C-alpha positions as CSV (number, residue, x, y, z in Angstrom):
1,M,99.7,75.0,118.3
2,K,96.9,73.6,116.1
3,R,94.9,75.7,113.7
4,A,91.7,74.9,115.6
5,D,93.3,76.4,118.7
6,Y,94.8,79.4,117.0
7,V,93.8,82.7,118.5
8,P,95.7,85.9,117.6
9,V,98.1,87.1,120.3
10,Y,99.4,90.5,119.0
11,G,97.6,91.5,115.8
12,R,94.1,91.0,114.6
13,R,95.3,88.8,111.8
14,P,98.7,87.4,110.8
15,W,100.6,89.0,107.9
16,L,97.8,91.2,106.5
17,M,98.3,94.9,107.1
18,S,95.4,97.0,108.2
19,E,94.2,99.8,105.9
20,D,95.8,103.2,106.4
21,L,94.2,106.7,106.8
22,P,92.1,107.7,103.8
23,E,93.8,111.1,103.9
24,A,97.1,109.3,103.2
25,G,95.6,108.1,99.9
26,D,94.5,111.7,99.1
27,F,98.1,112.9,99.8
28,F,99.7,110.3,97.6
29,R,97.2,110.9,94.7
30,E,97.9,114.6,94.8
31,H,101.7,114.6,95.4
32,G,102.9,111.1,94.2
33,A,104.1,109.5,91.0
34,A,102.0,106.7,89.7
35,F,103.6,103.3,89.7
36,R,102.6,99.8,88.5
37,L,104.1,96.4,89.3
38,E,103.4,93.3,87.3
39,R,102.8,90.0,89.1
40,R,106.1,88.7,90.5
41,E,107.9,92.0,90.0
42,L,110.3,92.9,92.9
43,I,111.1,96.1,94.7
44,N,114.4,96.1,96.5
45,F,112.6,97.9,99.2
46,G,115.5,98.2,101.6
47,K,117.4,100.3,99.0
48,D,114.6,102.4,97.6
49,P,113.9,105.5,99.7
50,R,110.2,105.7,98.6
51,I,106.9,105.1,100.3
52,F,104.2,103.4,98.2
53,W,100.4,103.8,98.5
54,I,98.7,100.8,97.1
55,E,95.5,101.5,95.3
56,E,95.0,98.0,93.8
57,G,96.7,94.6,94.2
58,L,98.7,92.8,96.8
59,C,102.4,92.9,97.7
60,A,104.3,90.7,100.1
61,T,107.5,91.6,102.0
62,F,110.2,89.3,103.0
63,P,113.8,89.6,104.4
64,T,116.4,89.4,101.7
65,T,118.9,87.6,104.0
66,G,116.9,84.4,104.4
67,G,118.3,81.9,101.9
68,D,116.6,80.4,98.9
69,M,113.0,80.3,100.0
70,P,111.5,83.6,101.0
71,R,109.2,83.7,104.0
72,F,106.6,86.4,103.8
73,I,106.4,88.7,106.8
74,G,103.8,91.1,105.6
75,L,100.9,91.4,103.0
76,F,100.1,94.9,101.8
77,G,96.8,95.2,100.0
78,R,94.5,98.1,98.9
79,R,94.7,101.3,100.8
80,T,97.9,100.4,102.6
81,L,101.3,102.1,102.8
82,L,104.3,100.0,101.9
83,G,107.2,101.6,103.7
84,G,105.3,103.7,106.2
85,V,106.7,101.9,109.2
86,R,110.2,102.3,107.8
87,S,109.7,106.0,107.3
88,M,108.6,106.5,110.8
89,G,111.3,104.6,112.6
90,H,114.2,104.0,110.2
91,L,114.3,106.8,107.7
92,G,117.7,106.8,106.0
93,E,118.8,103.4,107.3
94,R,119.3,100.5,104.9
95,M,116.9,97.6,105.4
96,E,117.2,94.1,104.0
97,I,113.6,93.8,102.8
98,T,112.2,93.0,99.4
99,A,108.6,93.4,98.2
100,V,107.1,91.2,95.5
101,A,103.8,91.8,93.7
102,L,101.5,88.8,94.3
103,A,99.0,90.3,91.8
104,E,99.3,93.3,89.6
105,V,99.8,96.3,91.8
106,S,99.1,100.0,91.1
107,G,99.3,103.1,93.2
108,F,101.4,106.2,93.9
109,S,104.8,106.7,95.5
110,V,106.6,109.6,97.1
111,P,110.1,110.0,98.5
112,A,110.3,108.9,102.1
113,P,111.4,112.3,103.4
114,V,108.3,114.0,101.7
115,F,106.0,111.5,103.3
116,R,107.7,112.0,106.7
117,A,107.3,115.8,106.4
118,W,103.6,115.4,105.6
119,V,103.1,113.1,108.6
120,S,105.0,115.4,111.0
121,A,103.1,118.5,109.9
122,E,100.1,117.7,112.1
123,R,100.3,116.1,115.6
124,E,97.0,114.1,115.3
125,R,98.1,112.8,111.9
126,E,101.5,111.7,113.2
127,Q,99.8,109.9,116.2
128,A,97.4,108.2,113.8
129,V,100.2,107.0,111.5
130,M,102.2,105.8,114.5
131,R,99.2,103.8,115.7
132,S,98.9,102.3,112.2
133,C,102.7,101.4,112.3
134,I,102.2,99.6,115.6
135,A,99.2,97.7,114.2
136,K,101.3,96.7,111.2
137,A,104.2,95.5,113.4
138,E,101.7,93.5,115.4
139,C,100.4,91.8,112.3
140,Q,103.9,91.0,111.2
141,L,104.8,89.6,114.7
142,E,101.6,87.6,114.6
143,G,102.7,86.1,111.3
144,V,106.1,85.2,112.8
145,L,104.3,83.4,115.6
146,V,102.1,81.5,113.1
147,N,105.1,80.6,111.0
148,D,106.9,79.2,114.1
149,L,104.1,77.6,116.0
150,C,101.5,76.2,113.5
151,T,101.9,73.1,111.4
152,V,102.4,73.6,107.7
153,P,98.8,72.4,106.8
154,D,97.4,74.8,109.4
155,R,99.6,77.7,108.2
156,V,98.3,77.0,104.6
157,L,94.7,77.1,105.8
158,L,95.2,80.3,107.7
159,A,97.0,81.9,104.8
160,I,94.1,81.0,102.5
161,E,91.7,82.7,105.0
162,V,94.0,85.8,105.2
163,L,94.4,86.0,101.4
164,A,90.6,85.8,101.0
165,Q,90.3,88.7,103.5
166,A,92.8,90.7,101.5
167,A,90.8,90.1,98.3
168,G,87.5,91.0,100.1
169,V,86.2,87.5,99.7
170,R,84.3,85.9,102.6
171,L,84.9,82.1,102.9
172,D,82.0,79.9,103.8
173,G,84.2,77.5,105.8
174,A,85.4,75.5,102.8
175,A,89.0,76.2,103.7
176,R,88.4,74.5,107.0
177,R,87.1,71.3,105.4
178,C,90.2,70.6,103.3
179,P,91.1,66.9,102.9
180,G,93.7,65.7,105.4
181,T,92.6,68.0,108.2
182,S,90.3,67.4,111.1
183,R,88.1,70.3,110.1
């Protein structure tokens, strides 16, 4: 699969998680504890039974069972929940996932059972969070497809575009005119 031919199959964009409900941010700001991660700081996410609301910054998740070189499976930026999918489907189960701050990250966290109780308190909220979880899983699946099917140079170009989206930067096509590519 060439970058020029790439069209998303499952998610709107690979790796980058969609923003969550604004009311989730309100809940975390009211009931959560503030947290801050420095660039390159890790969260052994599979062992920490907390859910994180990211106000600023960017985190990447990767499986901790994959050898020396981590392969990111998800990017979590502003106004996203890190751990929301886990809390909805795997609460209490150990997961082999680590999160790393790609930039300074700040936000709020709550224990996973507290978040799950808040979500479950209203049927519409629970359905909206479940739809968000599905969208996140689709973005991660899309990233797996890109990792498996695109060439390294094409993955790099797509990653630049996705990281620019995460930062709120609109590219003018410069990433597609990199030396060594046909674009």
